[in-house]
TIBA-143759 format. One line per 4 residues: number of its first residue (from 1); their letters; for each residue x, y, z of C-alpha. Coordinates in Angstrom, 1 decimal. Layout:
BEGIN
NUM) A) X Y Z ~ ...
REM end
This chain:
BEGIN
1) XXXX) 29.5 86.8 52.1 ~ 28.8 84.1 54.6 ~ 32.5 83.1 54.8 ~ 33.6 86.7 55.0
5) XXXX) 31.0 87.4 57.8 ~ 32.2 84.4 59.7 ~ 35.9 85.5 59.4 ~ 35.1 89.0 60.6
9) XXXX) 32.9 87.7 63.5 ~ 35.6 85.3 64.7 ~ 38.2 88.1 64.5 ~ 36.1 90.4 66.7
13) XXXX) 35.3 87.5 69.0 ~ 39.0 86.7 69.6 ~ 39.9 90.3 70.1 ~ 37.1 90.8 72.6
17) XXXX) 38.1 87.7 74.5 ~ 41.7 88.9 74.8 ~ 40.7 92.3 76.1 ~ 38.3 90.8 78.7
21) XXXX) 41.0 88.5 80.0 ~ 43.2 91.5 80.7 ~ 40.3 93.6 82.2 ~ 39.1 90.8 84.5
25) XXXX) 42.7 90.3 85.8 ~ 42.9 93.9 86.7 ~ 39.4 93.9 88.3 ~ 40.3 90.9 90.5
29) XXXX) 43.4 92.8 91.7 ~ 41.3 96.0 92.4 ~ 38.8 93.9 94.4 ~ 41.5 91.8 96.0
33) XXXX) 39.6 88.6 95.3 ~ 40.6 85.4 93.5 ~ 40.5 85.1 89.7 ~ 37.9 82.3 90.2
37) XXXX) 35.4 84.6 92.1 ~ 35.7 87.5 89.7 ~ 35.3 85.3 86.6 ~ 32.5 83.3 88.2
41) XXXX) 30.5 86.4 89.1 ~ 31.1 88.6 86.1 ~ 32.3 86.6 83.1 ~ 30.1 83.6 83.7
45) XXXX) 27.1 85.7 84.1 ~ 27.9 87.6 80.9 ~ 28.7 84.5 78.8 ~ 25.4 82.8 79.7
49) XXXX) 23.3 85.6 78.3 ~ 22.8 83.7 75.0 ~ 21.4 80.7 77.0 ~ 19.3 83.1 79.1
53) XXXX) 17.8 84.8 76.1 ~ 17.0 81.4 74.5 ~ 15.3 80.3 77.8 ~ 13.2 83.4 78.2
57) XXXX) 12.1 83.6 74.5 ~ 11.4 79.9 74.1 ~ 9.3 79.9 77.3 ~ 7.3 83.0 76.1
61) XXXX) 6.7 81.2 72.8 ~ 5.7 78.0 74.5 ~ 8.7 75.9 73.4 ~ 10.5 75.5 76.8
65) XXXX) 11.9 72.2 75.7 ~ 14.3 74.2 73.5 ~ 15.6 75.9 76.7 ~ 16.0 72.5 78.4
69) XXXX) 17.9 71.0 75.6 ~ 20.1 74.0 75.1 ~ 21.1 74.2 78.8 ~ 21.9 70.4 79.0
73) XXXX) 23.9 70.5 75.7 ~ 25.7 73.7 76.7 ~ 26.8 72.4 80.1 ~ 28.2 69.2 78.5
77) XXXX) 30.1 71.4 76.0 ~ 31.4 73.7 78.7 ~ 33.0 70.9 80.6 ~ 33.9 68.4 77.9
81) XXXX) 35.0 70.9 75.2 ~ 36.0 74.1 77.0 ~ 37.6 72.6 80.1 ~ 39.1 69.9 77.9
85) XXXX) 40.6 72.6 75.6 ~ 41.9 74.5 78.7 ~ 43.7 71.3 79.9 ~ 45.2 70.7 76.4
89) XXXX) 46.5 74.2 76.2 ~ 48.0 74.4 79.6 ~ 49.1 70.8 80.1 ~ 48.2 70.9 83.8
93) XXXX) 45.9 73.1 85.8 ~ 46.3 73.7 89.6 ~ 43.0 74.6 91.2 ~ 43.8 73.6 94.8
97) XXXX) 43.3 76.5 97.1 ~ 41.3 78.5 94.5 ~ 38.0 76.7 94.8 ~ 37.0 74.6 97.7
101) XXXX) 35.7 71.1 97.6 ~ 32.3 72.1 99.0 ~ 31.8 74.7 96.2 ~ 32.7 72.3 93.5
105) XXXX) 30.3 69.7 94.9 ~ 27.4 72.0 95.2 ~ 28.0 73.4 91.7 ~ 27.7 69.8 90.4
109) XXXX) 24.6 69.2 92.4 ~ 22.9 72.3 91.1 ~ 23.7 71.2 87.5 ~ 22.1 67.8 88.2
113) XXXX) 19.0 69.0 90.0 ~ 17.1 69.9 86.8 ~ 17.4 66.3 85.6 ~ 16.0 65.1 88.9
117) XXXX) 13.1 67.6 88.9 ~ 12.3 66.7 85.3 ~ 12.1 62.9 86.1 ~ 8.3 63.3 86.1
121) XXXX) 8.4 64.7 82.6 ~ 8.1 68.4 83.4 ~ 9.6 71.4 85.2 ~ 6.8 73.2 87.0
125) XXXX) 6.9 76.8 88.3 ~ 7.6 75.4 91.8 ~ 10.6 73.5 90.3 ~ 11.7 76.8 88.7
129) XXXX) 11.5 78.6 92.0 ~ 13.6 75.8 93.6 ~ 16.3 76.3 90.9 ~ 16.4 80.1 91.2
133) XXXX) 16.5 80.0 95.0 ~ 19.3 77.3 94.8 ~ 21.3 79.7 92.5 ~ 20.8 82.6 94.9
137) XXXX) 21.9 80.6 97.9 ~ 25.0 79.3 96.1 ~ 26.0 82.7 94.8 ~ 25.4 84.4 98.2
141) XXXX) 27.6 81.7 99.9 ~ 30.4 82.2 97.4 ~ 30.4 86.0 97.6 ~ 30.2 85.9 101.4
145) XXXX) 33.2 83.7 101.7 ~ 35.1 86.0 99.4 ~ 33.9 89.1 101.2 ~ 33.2 90.4 97.7
149) XXXX) 31.0 93.3 98.6 ~ 33.3 94.7 101.2 ~ 36.2 94.6 98.8 ~ 34.0 96.2 96.1
153) XXXX) 33.4 99.2 98.3 ~ 37.2 99.5 98.7 ~ 37.7 99.3 95.0 ~ 35.3 102.0 94.1
157) XXXX) 37.7 104.7 95.3 ~ 40.1 103.6 92.6 ~ 39.3 105.4 89.3 ~ 40.8 102.6 87.2
161) XXXX) 38.0 100.3 88.7 ~ 35.3 102.2 87.0 ~ 37.2 102.4 83.7 ~ 37.8 98.7 83.8
165) XXXX) 34.1 98.0 84.7 ~ 33.1 100.1 81.7 ~ 35.5 98.3 79.4 ~ 34.1 95.0 80.7
169) XXXX) 30.5 95.9 79.8 ~ 31.6 97.2 76.4 ~ 33.6 94.1 75.4 ~ 31.1 91.7 76.8
173) XXXX) 28.6 93.2 74.4 ~ 31.1 92.8 71.6 ~ 31.8 89.3 72.6 ~ 28.1 88.3 72.7
177) XXXX) 27.3 90.1 69.5 ~ 30.2 88.6 67.5 ~ 29.4 85.1 68.8 ~ 25.8 85.5 67.8
181) XXXX) 26.8 86.5 64.2 ~ 29.5 83.7 64.1 ~ 26.8 81.2 64.8 ~ 24.5 82.8 62.3
185) XXXX) 27.0 82.7 59.5 ~ 28.1 79.2 60.4 ~ 24.5 78.0 60.0 ~ 24.4 79.7 56.6
189) XXXX) 27.6 77.9 55.6 ~ 26.2 74.6 56.9 ~ 23.1 75.0 54.8 ~ 25.2 75.8 51.7
193) XXXX) 27.3 72.7 52.2 ~ 24.3 70.5 52.8 ~ 25.0 69.6 56.4 ~ 21.9 67.9 58.0
197) XXXX) 19.6 70.1 60.1 ~ 20.0 67.6 63.0 ~ 23.7 68.3 63.1 ~ 23.2 72.1 63.0
201) XXXX) 20.7 72.0 65.8 ~ 22.5 69.6 68.1 ~ 26.1 70.9 67.7 ~ 26.0 74.5 66.5
205) XXXX) 23.5 75.5 69.2 ~ 25.4 73.9 72.0 ~ 28.9 74.8 70.8 ~ 27.7 78.2 69.6
209) XXXX) 26.4 79.2 73.0 ~ 29.7 78.0 74.4 ~ 31.7 80.0 71.9 ~ 32.4 82.9 74.3
213) XXXX) 33.7 80.5 76.9 ~ 35.9 78.7 74.3 ~ 37.5 82.0 73.1 ~ 37.9 83.3 76.6
217) XXXX) 39.7 80.0 77.7 ~ 42.2 80.5 74.8 ~ 42.8 84.2 75.6 ~ 43.0 83.6 79.4
221) XXXX) 45.7 80.9 78.7 ~ 47.6 83.3 76.5 ~ 47.4 85.9 79.3 ~ 48.9 83.3 81.6
225) XXXX) 45.8 83.3 83.9 ~ 43.9 80.1 83.0 ~ 42.1 80.1 86.3 ~ 40.0 83.0 85.0
229) XXXX) 38.7 80.5 82.4 ~ 38.1 77.8 85.0 ~ 35.9 80.1 87.0 ~ 34.0 81.1 83.9
233) XXXX) 33.4 77.4 83.0 ~ 32.2 76.5 86.5 ~ 30.1 79.6 86.8 ~ 28.5 79.1 83.4
237) XXXX) 27.4 75.6 84.4 ~ 25.7 76.9 87.6 ~ 24.1 79.9 85.8 ~ 22.7 77.6 83.0
241) XXXX) 21.3 74.9 85.2 ~ 19.8 77.0 87.9 ~ 19.1 80.6 86.9 ~ 18.4 80.0 83.2
245) XXXX) 16.2 76.9 83.5 ~ 14.6 78.2 86.7 ~ 13.6 81.5 85.0 ~ 12.3 79.6 82.0
249) XXXX) 10.2 77.3 84.1 ~ 8.8 80.3 86.2 ~ 7.6 82.0 83.0 ~ 5.9 78.8 81.7
253) XXXX) 6.2 75.2 82.9 ~ 8.4 73.1 80.7 ~ 6.8 69.8 79.5 ~ 9.2 67.2 78.0
257) XXXX) 7.6 65.2 75.3 ~ 9.8 62.2 75.8 ~ 12.4 61.6 78.5 ~ 14.1 59.0 76.3
261) XXXX) 15.4 61.8 74.1 ~ 17.5 63.1 77.0 ~ 18.9 59.8 78.3 ~ 22.2 59.9 76.5
265) XXXX) 22.7 63.6 77.3 ~ 21.8 63.0 81.0 ~ 24.5 60.2 81.2 ~ 27.0 62.4 79.5
269) XXXX) 26.3 65.3 81.8 ~ 26.6 63.1 84.9 ~ 29.9 61.7 83.7 ~ 31.5 65.1 83.1
273) XXXX) 30.2 66.6 86.3 ~ 31.5 63.5 88.3 ~ 34.9 64.2 86.7 ~ 34.8 67.8 87.7
277) XXXX) 34.1 67.0 91.3 ~ 36.8 64.3 91.5 ~ 39.3 66.4 89.8 ~ 38.9 69.3 92.2
281) XXXX) 38.9 66.9 95.2 ~ 42.0 64.9 94.3 ~ 43.9 67.6 92.5 ~ 45.4 64.9 90.3
285) XXXX) 43.1 64.9 87.3 ~ 43.7 68.3 85.7 ~ 46.2 67.3 83.1 ~ 46.4 67.1 79.3
289) XXXX) 45.6 63.4 79.4 ~ 42.3 64.1 81.1 ~ 41.6 66.9 78.6 ~ 41.9 64.3 75.8
293) XXXX) 39.5 62.0 77.9 ~ 36.9 64.8 78.0 ~ 37.1 65.3 74.3 ~ 36.6 61.5 73.9
297) XXXX) 33.5 61.6 76.1 ~ 32.1 64.4 73.9 ~ 33.0 62.4 70.8 ~ 31.1 59.3 72.1
301) XXXX) 28.2 61.5 73.1 ~ 28.1 62.9 69.6 ~ 28.3 59.5 68.0 ~ 25.4 58.1 70.1
305) XXXX) 23.2 61.2 69.5 ~ 24.0 60.9 65.7 ~ 22.9 57.2 65.8 ~ 19.7 58.0 67.7
309) X) 19.0 60.8 65.3
REM end
């Protein structure tokens, strides 16, 4: 039953991702904004709901370190695995003119800020407020530059806009529900096969919460619009590091038991974020070779964490 459940969950997941890729393409045309903006605002916000749920619930239960670890691991997976996969599938990705250098830089800064704020061993409510305000400022700047709200008013006169918006909500729900069950059945199978709990916690949680982004990257590539996936990846990183962790810290301060536990993850996150900024700035590092390099970084990160575990 676990294997059958996993197969059905993955089938629904793949189907939902394909529909969302087509719907977001139409919405970006209705709003007359770039694929990056529409996927950053809508898709990234939707696909980070699992992390947001983990953050809120863990804070309410007094286990905020779970939210911290999930966000850091998920952001590493989003860039190293999802972006790496996107580059492997497409061979080369042209992002010049779609996202500006300043936006990429500040996205990386927001992703690193939690590590700096947690240098004293905790994320206080003040730190949480800083993260949430940073997210609001970044999002407002992005939408202002795209004149998003003005164009949304224009799109509302188009009946297909409301239909597509409804389809978006419906299939995001299917995407998140199917990804949740896919992880659930994967954990069951891992238990049946005797896979260590450490491996389940470290990799299934991080990769599991990134599963919607992974599927969406594949489907966006098949729809010949990979920039939708790129916007989703960048947006998910920002949502996770600022809104998710900020909200968790506002609910209840996060106290880290040992900073040494996060040293390897912090270095891995810094490396992949540095790559992201350099790749967007130079326009020469978005190729299949760099996709392989990102996979290699994740493999080394995995090996080091395994050794520490």
